[in-house]
mmCIF file of the C-alpha atoms, coordinates in Angstrom:
data_MODEL
# 
_entry.id   MODEL 
# 
loop_
_atom_site.group_PDB 
_atom_site.id 
_atom_site.type_symbol 
_atom_site.label_atom_id 
_atom_site.label_alt_id 
_atom_site.label_comp_id 
_atom_site.label_asym_id 
_atom_site.label_entity_id 
_atom_site.label_seq_id 
_atom_site.pdbx_PDB_ins_code 
_atom_site.Cartn_x 
_atom_site.Cartn_y 
_atom_site.Cartn_z 
_atom_site.occupancy 
_atom_site.B_iso_or_equiv 
_atom_site.pdbx_formal_charge 
_atom_site.auth_seq_id 
_atom_site.auth_comp_id 
_atom_site.auth_asym_id 
_atom_site.auth_atom_id 
_atom_site.pdbx_PDB_model_num 
ATOM 1   C CA . MET A 1 1   ? 19.761  18.254  2.213   1.00 0.00 ? 1   MET A CA 1 
ATOM 2   C CA . LYS A 1 2   ? 17.209  17.526  -0.508  1.00 0.00 ? 2   LYS A CA 1 
ATOM 3   C CA . GLU A 1 3   ? 16.974  13.897  0.625   1.00 0.00 ? 3   GLU A CA 1 
ATOM 4   C CA . THR A 1 4   ? 16.541  14.968  4.248   1.00 0.00 ? 4   THR A CA 1 
ATOM 5   C CA . ILE A 1 5   ? 13.711  17.301  3.275   1.00 0.00 ? 5   ILE A CA 1 
ATOM 6   C CA . LEU A 1 6   ? 12.101  14.492  1.293   1.00 0.00 ? 6   LEU A CA 1 
ATOM 7   C CA . HIS A 1 7   ? 12.285  12.007  4.172   1.00 0.00 ? 7   HIS A CA 1 
ATOM 8   C CA . THR A 1 8   ? 10.927  14.542  6.665   1.00 0.00 ? 8   THR A CA 1 
ATOM 9   C CA . ALA A 1 9   ? 8.081   15.593  4.372   1.00 0.00 ? 9   ALA A CA 1 
ATOM 10  C CA . THR A 1 10  ? 7.146   11.962  3.654   1.00 0.00 ? 10  THR A CA 1 
ATOM 11  C CA . GLU A 1 11  ? 6.947   11.167  7.369   1.00 0.00 ? 11  GLU A CA 1 
ATOM 12  C CA . LEU A 1 12  ? 4.755   14.206  7.976   1.00 0.00 ? 12  LEU A CA 1 
ATOM 13  C CA . PHE A 1 13  ? 2.482   13.401  5.030   1.00 0.00 ? 13  PHE A CA 1 
ATOM 14  C CA . LEU A 1 14  ? 2.034   9.829   6.240   1.00 0.00 ? 14  LEU A CA 1 
ATOM 15  C CA . ASN A 1 15  ? 1.286   10.904  9.802   1.00 0.00 ? 15  ASN A CA 1 
ATOM 16  C CA . GLN A 1 16  ? -1.027  13.818  9.053   1.00 0.00 ? 16  GLN A CA 1 
ATOM 17  C CA . GLY A 1 17  ? -1.985  13.652  5.385   1.00 0.00 ? 17  GLY A CA 1 
ATOM 18  C CA . PHE A 1 18  ? -0.909  15.298  2.134   1.00 0.00 ? 18  PHE A CA 1 
ATOM 19  C CA . LYS A 1 19  ? -3.461  18.082  2.461   1.00 0.00 ? 19  LYS A CA 1 
ATOM 20  C CA . SER A 1 20  ? -2.914  18.858  6.133   1.00 0.00 ? 20  SER A CA 1 
ATOM 21  C CA . ILE A 1 21  ? 0.843   19.459  6.028   1.00 0.00 ? 21  ILE A CA 1 
ATOM 22  C CA . THR A 1 22  ? 2.071   22.833  4.751   1.00 0.00 ? 22  THR A CA 1 
ATOM 23  C CA . MET A 1 23  ? 5.505   24.004  3.667   1.00 0.00 ? 23  MET A CA 1 
ATOM 24  C CA . ASP A 1 24  ? 5.640   25.919  6.963   1.00 0.00 ? 24  ASP A CA 1 
ATOM 25  C CA . ASP A 1 25  ? 5.102   22.657  8.840   1.00 0.00 ? 25  ASP A CA 1 
ATOM 26  C CA . ILE A 1 26  ? 7.973   20.991  6.970   1.00 0.00 ? 26  ILE A CA 1 
ATOM 27  C CA . ALA A 1 27  ? 10.272  23.961  7.607   1.00 0.00 ? 27  ALA A CA 1 
ATOM 28  C CA . ARG A 1 28  ? 9.320   24.029  11.297  1.00 0.00 ? 28  ARG A CA 1 
ATOM 29  C CA . GLU A 1 29  ? 9.930   20.298  11.669  1.00 0.00 ? 29  GLU A CA 1 
ATOM 30  C CA . MET A 1 30  ? 13.389  20.682  10.128  1.00 0.00 ? 30  MET A CA 1 
ATOM 31  C CA . GLY A 1 31  ? 14.269  23.841  12.019  1.00 0.00 ? 31  GLY A CA 1 
ATOM 32  C CA . MET A 1 32  ? 14.958  25.809  8.854   1.00 0.00 ? 32  MET A CA 1 
ATOM 33  C CA . SER A 1 33  ? 13.364  28.576  6.841   1.00 0.00 ? 33  SER A CA 1 
ATOM 34  C CA . LYS A 1 34  ? 10.760  27.869  4.185   1.00 0.00 ? 34  LYS A CA 1 
ATOM 35  C CA . LYS A 1 35  ? 13.016  29.719  1.762   1.00 0.00 ? 35  LYS A CA 1 
ATOM 36  C CA . THR A 1 36  ? 15.642  26.983  2.122   1.00 0.00 ? 36  THR A CA 1 
ATOM 37  C CA . ILE A 1 37  ? 13.125  24.311  1.127   1.00 0.00 ? 37  ILE A CA 1 
ATOM 38  C CA . TYR A 1 38  ? 12.158  26.359  -1.927  1.00 0.00 ? 38  TYR A CA 1 
ATOM 39  C CA . THR A 1 39  ? 15.756  26.190  -3.161  1.00 0.00 ? 39  THR A CA 1 
ATOM 40  C CA . TYR A 1 40  ? 15.228  22.437  -3.611  1.00 0.00 ? 40  TYR A CA 1 
ATOM 41  C CA . TYR A 1 41  ? 11.497  22.241  -4.394  1.00 0.00 ? 41  TYR A CA 1 
ATOM 42  C CA . ASN A 1 42  ? 9.580   24.923  -6.305  1.00 0.00 ? 42  ASN A CA 1 
ATOM 43  C CA . ASN A 1 43  ? 6.311   24.410  -4.425  1.00 0.00 ? 43  ASN A CA 1 
ATOM 44  C CA . LYS A 1 44  ? 4.390   22.023  -2.205  1.00 0.00 ? 44  LYS A CA 1 
ATOM 45  C CA . GLU A 1 45  ? 3.119   20.011  -5.173  1.00 0.00 ? 45  GLU A CA 1 
ATOM 46  C CA . ALA A 1 46  ? 6.727   19.236  -6.131  1.00 0.00 ? 46  ALA A CA 1 
ATOM 47  C CA . VAL A 1 47  ? 7.343   17.954  -2.576  1.00 0.00 ? 47  VAL A CA 1 
ATOM 48  C CA . VAL A 1 48  ? 4.163   15.868  -2.687  1.00 0.00 ? 48  VAL A CA 1 
ATOM 49  C CA . GLU A 1 49  ? 5.121   14.384  -6.061  1.00 0.00 ? 49  GLU A CA 1 
ATOM 50  C CA . ALA A 1 50  ? 8.626   13.501  -4.866  1.00 0.00 ? 50  ALA A CA 1 
ATOM 51  C CA . SER A 1 51  ? 7.263   12.038  -1.620  1.00 0.00 ? 51  SER A CA 1 
ATOM 52  C CA . ALA A 1 52  ? 4.703   9.890   -3.420  1.00 0.00 ? 52  ALA A CA 1 
ATOM 53  C CA . ALA A 1 53  ? 7.376   8.555   -5.791  1.00 0.00 ? 53  ALA A CA 1 
ATOM 54  C CA . HIS A 1 54  ? 9.763   7.911   -2.895  1.00 0.00 ? 54  HIS A CA 1 
ATOM 55  C CA . LEU A 1 55  ? 7.073   6.092   -0.941  1.00 0.00 ? 55  LEU A CA 1 
ATOM 56  C CA . PHE A 1 56  ? 6.124   3.939   -3.935  1.00 0.00 ? 56  PHE A CA 1 
ATOM 57  C CA . THR A 1 57  ? 9.748   2.976   -4.672  1.00 0.00 ? 57  THR A CA 1 
ATOM 58  C CA . SER A 1 58  ? 10.422  2.177   -1.037  1.00 0.00 ? 58  SER A CA 1 
ATOM 59  C CA . ILE A 1 59  ? 7.337   -0.018  -0.649  1.00 0.00 ? 59  ILE A CA 1 
ATOM 60  C CA . CYS A 1 60  ? 8.047   -1.866  -3.905  1.00 0.00 ? 60  CYS A CA 1 
ATOM 61  C CA . GLY A 1 61  ? 11.568  -2.606  -2.658  1.00 0.00 ? 61  GLY A CA 1 
ATOM 62  C CA . GLY A 1 62  ? 10.211  -4.094  0.543   1.00 0.00 ? 62  GLY A CA 1 
ATOM 63  C CA . ILE A 1 63  ? 7.640   -6.187  -1.308  1.00 0.00 ? 63  ILE A CA 1 
ATOM 64  C CA . ASP A 1 64  ? 10.321  -7.443  -3.719  1.00 0.00 ? 64  ASP A CA 1 
ATOM 65  C CA . ALA A 1 65  ? 12.351  -8.646  -0.730  1.00 0.00 ? 65  ALA A CA 1 
ATOM 66  C CA . ILE A 1 66  ? 9.323   -10.522 0.633   1.00 0.00 ? 66  ILE A CA 1 
ATOM 67  C CA . CYS A 1 67  ? 8.543   -12.110 -2.736  1.00 0.00 ? 67  CYS A CA 1 
ATOM 68  C CA . ALA A 1 68  ? 12.189  -13.178 -3.165  1.00 0.00 ? 68  ALA A CA 1 
ATOM 69  C CA . LYS A 1 69  ? 11.782  -15.481 -0.143  1.00 0.00 ? 69  LYS A CA 1 
ATOM 70  C CA . LYS A 1 70  ? 9.280   -17.562 -2.155  1.00 0.00 ? 70  LYS A CA 1 
ATOM 71  C CA . ASN A 1 71  ? 7.169   -18.450 0.871   1.00 0.00 ? 71  ASN A CA 1 
ATOM 72  C CA . ASN A 1 72  ? 3.902   -20.176 0.117   1.00 0.00 ? 72  ASN A CA 1 
ATOM 73  C CA . PRO A 1 73  ? 1.639   -17.680 -1.682  1.00 0.00 ? 73  PRO A CA 1 
ATOM 74  C CA . ILE A 1 74  ? -0.913  -17.343 1.121   1.00 0.00 ? 74  ILE A CA 1 
ATOM 75  C CA . GLU A 1 75  ? 1.736   -16.520 3.732   1.00 0.00 ? 75  GLU A CA 1 
ATOM 76  C CA . GLU A 1 76  ? 3.332   -14.145 1.226   1.00 0.00 ? 76  GLU A CA 1 
ATOM 77  C CA . LEU A 1 77  ? 0.135   -12.101 0.911   1.00 0.00 ? 77  LEU A CA 1 
ATOM 78  C CA . TYR A 1 78  ? -0.086  -11.742 4.696   1.00 0.00 ? 78  TYR A CA 1 
ATOM 79  C CA . ASP A 1 79  ? 3.598   -10.776 4.930   1.00 0.00 ? 79  ASP A CA 1 
ATOM 80  C CA . ILE A 1 80  ? 3.085   -8.104  2.266   1.00 0.00 ? 80  ILE A CA 1 
ATOM 81  C CA . LYS A 1 81  ? -0.021  -6.783  4.019   1.00 0.00 ? 81  LYS A CA 1 
ATOM 82  C CA . ARG A 1 82  ? 1.860   -6.551  7.316   1.00 0.00 ? 82  ARG A CA 1 
ATOM 83  C CA . TYR A 1 83  ? 4.797   -4.761  5.683   1.00 0.00 ? 83  TYR A CA 1 
ATOM 84  C CA . VAL A 1 84  ? 2.637   -2.234  3.835   1.00 0.00 ? 84  VAL A CA 1 
ATOM 85  C CA . LEU A 1 85  ? 0.632   -1.374  6.951   1.00 0.00 ? 85  LEU A CA 1 
ATOM 86  C CA . GLU A 1 86  ? 3.801   -0.835  8.965   1.00 0.00 ? 86  GLU A CA 1 
ATOM 87  C CA . HIS A 1 87  ? 5.336   1.267   6.204   1.00 0.00 ? 87  HIS A CA 1 
ATOM 88  C CA . LEU A 1 88  ? 2.233   3.402   5.778   1.00 0.00 ? 88  LEU A CA 1 
ATOM 89  C CA . LYS A 1 89  ? 1.824   3.723   9.555   1.00 0.00 ? 89  LYS A CA 1 
ATOM 90  C CA . GLY A 1 90  ? -1.586  2.096   9.349   1.00 0.00 ? 90  GLY A CA 1 
ATOM 91  C CA . GLU A 1 91  ? -2.699  4.869   6.994   1.00 0.00 ? 91  GLU A CA 1 
ATOM 92  C CA . GLN A 1 92  ? -4.279  6.629   9.946   1.00 0.00 ? 92  GLN A CA 1 
ATOM 93  C CA . THR A 1 93  ? -4.827  9.795   7.917   1.00 0.00 ? 93  THR A CA 1 
ATOM 94  C CA . SER A 1 94  ? -5.846  8.043   4.676   1.00 0.00 ? 94  SER A CA 1 
ATOM 95  C CA . PRO A 1 95  ? -2.965  9.750   2.801   1.00 0.00 ? 95  PRO A CA 1 
ATOM 96  C CA . MET A 1 96  ? -3.807  8.016   -0.466  1.00 0.00 ? 96  MET A CA 1 
ATOM 97  C CA . TYR A 1 97  ? -7.367  9.329   -0.325  1.00 0.00 ? 97  TYR A CA 1 
ATOM 98  C CA . GLN A 1 98  ? -6.073  12.843  0.279   1.00 0.00 ? 98  GLN A CA 1 
ATOM 99  C CA . LEU A 1 99  ? -3.634  12.416  -2.588  1.00 0.00 ? 99  LEU A CA 1 
ATOM 100 C CA . GLN A 1 100 ? -6.490  11.372  -4.869  1.00 0.00 ? 100 GLN A CA 1 
ATOM 101 C CA . LYS A 1 101 ? -8.713  14.253  -3.774  1.00 0.00 ? 101 LYS A CA 1 
ATOM 102 C CA . TYR A 1 102 ? -6.242  17.136  -3.714  1.00 0.00 ? 102 TYR A CA 1 
ATOM 103 C CA . TYR A 1 103 ? -3.493  16.008  -6.118  1.00 0.00 ? 103 TYR A CA 1 
ATOM 104 C CA . PRO A 1 104 ? -5.348  13.932  -8.736  1.00 0.00 ? 104 PRO A CA 1 
ATOM 105 C CA . LYS A 1 105 ? -2.607  14.037  -11.407 1.00 0.00 ? 105 LYS A CA 1 
ATOM 106 C CA . ILE A 1 106 ? 0.030   12.780  -8.981  1.00 0.00 ? 106 ILE A CA 1 
ATOM 107 C CA . HIS A 1 107 ? -2.393  10.130  -7.734  1.00 0.00 ? 107 HIS A CA 1 
ATOM 108 C CA . GLN A 1 108 ? -3.110  8.945   -11.277 1.00 0.00 ? 108 GLN A CA 1 
ATOM 109 C CA . THR A 1 109 ? 0.593   8.580   -12.037 1.00 0.00 ? 109 THR A CA 1 
ATOM 110 C CA . MET A 1 110 ? 1.126   6.663   -8.818  1.00 0.00 ? 110 MET A CA 1 
ATOM 111 C CA . ARG A 1 111 ? -1.926  4.481   -9.457  1.00 0.00 ? 111 ARG A CA 1 
ATOM 112 C CA . ARG A 1 112 ? -0.631  3.499   -12.900 1.00 0.00 ? 112 ARG A CA 1 
ATOM 113 C CA . GLY A 1 113 ? 2.689   2.541   -11.363 1.00 0.00 ? 113 GLY A CA 1 
ATOM 114 C CA . GLN A 1 114 ? 0.930   0.579   -8.632  1.00 0.00 ? 114 GLN A CA 1 
ATOM 115 C CA . TYR A 1 115 ? -1.167  -1.269  -11.193 1.00 0.00 ? 115 TYR A CA 1 
ATOM 116 C CA . ASP A 1 116 ? 1.800   -2.279  -13.345 1.00 0.00 ? 116 ASP A CA 1 
ATOM 117 C CA . TYR A 1 117 ? 3.770   -3.413  -10.320 1.00 0.00 ? 117 TYR A CA 1 
ATOM 118 C CA . MET A 1 118 ? 0.903   -5.251  -8.622  1.00 0.00 ? 118 MET A CA 1 
ATOM 119 C CA . GLN A 1 119 ? -0.080  -7.032  -11.822 1.00 0.00 ? 119 GLN A CA 1 
ATOM 120 C CA . THR A 1 120 ? 3.347   -8.652  -11.995 1.00 0.00 ? 120 THR A CA 1 
ATOM 121 C CA . CYS A 1 121 ? 3.483   -9.414  -8.273  1.00 0.00 ? 121 CYS A CA 1 
ATOM 122 C CA . VAL A 1 122 ? -0.074  -10.748 -7.900  1.00 0.00 ? 122 VAL A CA 1 
ATOM 123 C CA . THR A 1 123 ? 0.024   -12.729 -11.148 1.00 0.00 ? 123 THR A CA 1 
ATOM 124 C CA . ASP A 1 124 ? 3.165   -14.515 -9.943  1.00 0.00 ? 124 ASP A CA 1 
ATOM 125 C CA . ASN A 1 125 ? 1.522   -15.135 -6.555  1.00 0.00 ? 125 ASN A CA 1 
ATOM 126 C CA . LEU A 1 126 ? -1.599  -16.615 -8.162  1.00 0.00 ? 126 LEU A CA 1 
ATOM 127 C CA . GLU A 1 127 ? 0.332   -18.821 -10.588 1.00 0.00 ? 127 GLU A CA 1 
ATOM 128 C CA . ARG A 1 128 ? 2.513   -20.234 -7.798  1.00 0.00 ? 128 ARG A CA 1 
ATOM 129 C CA . GLY A 1 129 ? -0.581  -20.808 -5.688  1.00 0.00 ? 129 GLY A CA 1 
ATOM 130 C CA . ILE A 1 130 ? -2.132  -22.831 -8.500  1.00 0.00 ? 130 ILE A CA 1 
ATOM 131 C CA . GLU A 1 131 ? 1.081   -24.830 -9.018  1.00 0.00 ? 131 GLU A CA 1 
ATOM 132 C CA . GLN A 1 132 ? 1.232   -25.675 -5.304  1.00 0.00 ? 132 GLN A CA 1 
ATOM 133 C CA . GLY A 1 133 ? -2.407  -26.735 -5.167  1.00 0.00 ? 133 GLY A CA 1 
ATOM 134 C CA . LEU A 1 134 ? -3.377  -23.874 -2.855  1.00 0.00 ? 134 LEU A CA 1 
ATOM 135 C CA . PHE A 1 135 ? -5.512  -21.948 -5.361  1.00 0.00 ? 135 PHE A CA 1 
ATOM 136 C CA . ILE A 1 136 ? -8.201  -23.331 -7.675  1.00 0.00 ? 136 ILE A CA 1 
ATOM 137 C CA . ASN A 1 137 ? -6.529  -24.311 -10.934 1.00 0.00 ? 137 ASN A CA 1 
ATOM 138 C CA . ASP A 1 138 ? -9.162  -22.956 -13.308 1.00 0.00 ? 138 ASP A CA 1 
ATOM 139 C CA . ILE A 1 139 ? -9.376  -19.378 -12.006 1.00 0.00 ? 139 ILE A CA 1 
ATOM 140 C CA . ASN A 1 140 ? -8.805  -16.637 -14.564 1.00 0.00 ? 140 ASN A CA 1 
ATOM 141 C CA . VAL A 1 141 ? -5.519  -15.228 -13.277 1.00 0.00 ? 141 VAL A CA 1 
ATOM 142 C CA . GLN A 1 142 ? -5.773  -11.932 -15.178 1.00 0.00 ? 142 GLN A CA 1 
ATOM 143 C CA . PHE A 1 143 ? -9.321  -11.335 -13.936 1.00 0.00 ? 143 PHE A CA 1 
ATOM 144 C CA . VAL A 1 144 ? -8.502  -12.173 -10.299 1.00 0.00 ? 144 VAL A CA 1 
ATOM 145 C CA . SER A 1 145 ? -5.338  -10.048 -10.281 1.00 0.00 ? 145 SER A CA 1 
ATOM 146 C CA . ARG A 1 146 ? -7.280  -7.034  -11.562 1.00 0.00 ? 146 ARG A CA 1 
ATOM 147 C CA . ILE A 1 147 ? -10.101 -7.553  -9.065  1.00 0.00 ? 147 ILE A CA 1 
ATOM 148 C CA . TYR A 1 148 ? -7.499  -7.775  -6.307  1.00 0.00 ? 148 TYR A CA 1 
ATOM 149 C CA . PHE A 1 149 ? -5.932  -4.475  -7.376  1.00 0.00 ? 149 PHE A CA 1 
ATOM 150 C CA . THR A 1 150 ? -9.338  -2.786  -7.627  1.00 0.00 ? 150 THR A CA 1 
ATOM 151 C CA . GLY A 1 151 ? -10.277 -3.958  -4.142  1.00 0.00 ? 151 GLY A CA 1 
ATOM 152 C CA . MET A 1 152 ? -6.971  -3.072  -2.505  1.00 0.00 ? 152 MET A CA 1 
ATOM 153 C CA . THR A 1 153 ? -7.092  0.461   -3.868  1.00 0.00 ? 153 THR A CA 1 
ATOM 154 C CA . GLY A 1 154 ? -10.844 0.785   -3.276  1.00 0.00 ? 154 GLY A CA 1 
ATOM 155 C CA . ILE A 1 155 ? -10.701 0.061   0.459   1.00 0.00 ? 155 ILE A CA 1 
ATOM 156 C CA . LYS A 1 156 ? -8.414  3.102   0.886   1.00 0.00 ? 156 LYS A CA 1 
ATOM 157 C CA . ASP A 1 157 ? -11.261 5.417   -0.079  1.00 0.00 ? 157 ASP A CA 1 
ATOM 158 C CA . ALA A 1 158 ? -12.280 6.980   3.238   1.00 0.00 ? 158 ALA A CA 1 
ATOM 159 C CA . SER A 1 159 ? -15.562 8.220   1.789   1.00 0.00 ? 159 SER A CA 1 
ATOM 160 C CA . ILE A 1 160 ? -16.640 4.582   1.355   1.00 0.00 ? 160 ILE A CA 1 
ATOM 161 C CA . PHE A 1 161 ? -14.762 3.029   4.266   1.00 0.00 ? 161 PHE A CA 1 
ATOM 162 C CA . PRO A 1 162 ? -14.590 5.768   6.940   1.00 0.00 ? 162 PRO A CA 1 
ATOM 163 C CA . GLN A 1 163 ? -12.155 5.104   9.763   1.00 0.00 ? 163 GLN A CA 1 
ATOM 164 C CA . SER A 1 164 ? -14.935 5.679   12.271  1.00 0.00 ? 164 SER A CA 1 
ATOM 165 C CA . GLU A 1 165 ? -16.324 2.335   11.072  1.00 0.00 ? 165 GLU A CA 1 
ATOM 166 C CA . PHE A 1 166 ? -13.298 0.531   9.625   1.00 0.00 ? 166 PHE A CA 1 
ATOM 167 C CA . GLN A 1 167 ? -9.819  0.574   11.115  1.00 0.00 ? 167 GLN A CA 1 
ATOM 168 C CA . PRO A 1 168 ? -7.146  0.138   8.396   1.00 0.00 ? 168 PRO A CA 1 
ATOM 169 C CA . LYS A 1 169 ? -5.685  -3.068  9.829   1.00 0.00 ? 169 LYS A CA 1 
ATOM 170 C CA . ASP A 1 170 ? -9.124  -4.679  10.210  1.00 0.00 ? 170 ASP A CA 1 
ATOM 171 C CA . LEU A 1 171 ? -10.079 -3.558  6.717   1.00 0.00 ? 171 LEU A CA 1 
ATOM 172 C CA . TYR A 1 172 ? -6.962  -5.085  5.131   1.00 0.00 ? 172 TYR A CA 1 
ATOM 173 C CA . ASP A 1 173 ? -7.475  -8.297  7.096   1.00 0.00 ? 173 ASP A CA 1 
ATOM 174 C CA . MET A 1 174 ? -11.103 -8.568  6.003   1.00 0.00 ? 174 MET A CA 1 
ATOM 175 C CA . TYR A 1 175 ? -10.305 -7.863  2.356   1.00 0.00 ? 175 TYR A CA 1 
ATOM 176 C CA . LEU A 1 176 ? -7.374  -10.270 2.257   1.00 0.00 ? 176 LEU A CA 1 
ATOM 177 C CA . GLU A 1 177 ? -9.456  -13.064 3.774   1.00 0.00 ? 177 GLU A CA 1 
ATOM 178 C CA . TYR A 1 178 ? -12.288 -12.251 1.344   1.00 0.00 ? 178 TYR A CA 1 
ATOM 179 C CA . HIS A 1 179 ? -9.870  -12.441 -1.609  1.00 0.00 ? 179 HIS A CA 1 
ATOM 180 C CA . ILE A 1 180 ? -8.186  -15.677 -0.555  1.00 0.00 ? 180 ILE A CA 1 
ATOM 181 C CA . ARG A 1 181 ? -11.346 -17.550 0.465   1.00 0.00 ? 181 ARG A CA 1 
ATOM 182 C CA . GLY A 1 182 ? -12.722 -17.013 -3.016  1.00 0.00 ? 182 GLY A CA 1 
ATOM 183 C CA . ILE A 1 183 ? -9.838  -18.829 -4.720  1.00 0.00 ? 183 ILE A CA 1 
ATOM 184 C CA . VAL A 1 184 ? -8.440  -21.402 -2.260  1.00 0.00 ? 184 VAL A CA 1 
ATOM 185 C CA . THR A 1 185 ? -8.583  -25.163 -2.513  1.00 0.00 ? 185 THR A CA 1 
ATOM 186 C CA . PRO A 1 186 ? -9.270  -27.233 0.635   1.00 0.00 ? 186 PRO A CA 1 
ATOM 187 C CA . LYS A 1 187 ? -5.473  -27.495 1.072   1.00 0.00 ? 187 LYS A CA 1 
ATOM 188 C CA . GLY A 1 188 ? -5.125  -23.727 0.871   1.00 0.00 ? 188 GLY A CA 1 
ATOM 189 C CA . ARG A 1 189 ? -8.047  -23.168 3.229   1.00 0.00 ? 189 ARG A CA 1 
ATOM 190 C CA . LYS A 1 190 ? -6.236  -25.090 5.988   1.00 0.00 ? 190 LYS A CA 1 
ATOM 191 C CA . ILE A 1 191 ? -3.230  -22.774 5.683   1.00 0.00 ? 191 ILE A CA 1 
ATOM 192 C CA . LEU A 1 192 ? -5.472  -19.706 5.600   1.00 0.00 ? 192 LEU A CA 1 
ATOM 193 C CA . ASN A 1 193 ? -7.371  -20.789 8.722   1.00 0.00 ? 193 ASN A CA 1 
ATOM 194 C CA . GLN A 1 194 ? -4.075  -21.440 10.549  1.00 0.00 ? 194 GLN A CA 1 
ATOM 195 C CA . LEU A 1 195 ? -2.804  -17.964 9.630   1.00 0.00 ? 195 LEU A CA 1 
ATOM 196 C CA . ILE A 1 196 ? -6.037  -16.303 10.762  1.00 0.00 ? 196 ILE A CA 1 
ATOM 197 C CA . GLN A 1 197 ? -5.939  -18.264 14.024  1.00 0.00 ? 197 GLN A CA 1 
ATOM 198 C CA . SER A 1 198 ? -2.300  -17.329 14.699  1.00 0.00 ? 198 SER A CA 1 
ATOM 199 C CA . ASN A 1 199 ? -3.064  -13.658 13.965  1.00 0.00 ? 199 ASN A CA 1 
ATOM 200 C CA . HIS A 1 200 ? -5.827  -13.691 16.577  1.00 0.00 ? 200 HIS A CA 1 
ATOM 201 C CA . GLU A 1 201 ? -3.629  -15.206 19.279  1.00 0.00 ? 201 GLU A CA 1 
# 
C-alpha cells in the first residue's frame, strides 16, 4: 500500500506540482481516507520527500541504462534529454521549481544527489567525446561538467524561464545545442547538425 501511495502521489506531483497537490487530493485519487495515508506517512512533507527520492532514483536508473549502451556521446545526451522529458511529463508544472520554493531542504538534498550523479555521468560523456574526436581535446572537463549542471538546473527556474515564453522541450533543446556547440569539433558538429535536422523532421 505504501508503494501505491508513493506512485500515485508522484504522478500527481508531476502533473500538478508539489505545492498544488494536497493530502486530500491524494486520498481522493486513491479512493481512500486521508487517515489511511497518515498511517504510512506522517505528513505531506514526508510524502514529498519520498516522492522526490523515488523520482530521482527512477530517473538515474533510466539514464544508467542509456549510458550503458555507449552510443556516441552527442547522441547519448539527446537520448537522456528525451528520456528525462518523458519521465517528468515535460515538467508542465515546473515541479522542481515548486520543490525549491516550498520545500527547500528537500530540494537541497535532491540537488546534491543530482550534482554527484551528473558529475560522474557528464564527465564520462565528455571524456569519451574527446577520445572519439567529437569534443575539443583541450576543454577543462571539470569546468564544463559543472557549467552543464548549473545550466540544466537553472533552466528549470520558472521565474527566469516562464513557460509562457519557453516551453520545456524547446528550452532543453536550446540549452543542449548551446552546450554542445561550445565544445564540438568539426566532426562532432556534423553529427549534431544531423541530429537537429532529424529532430525537426
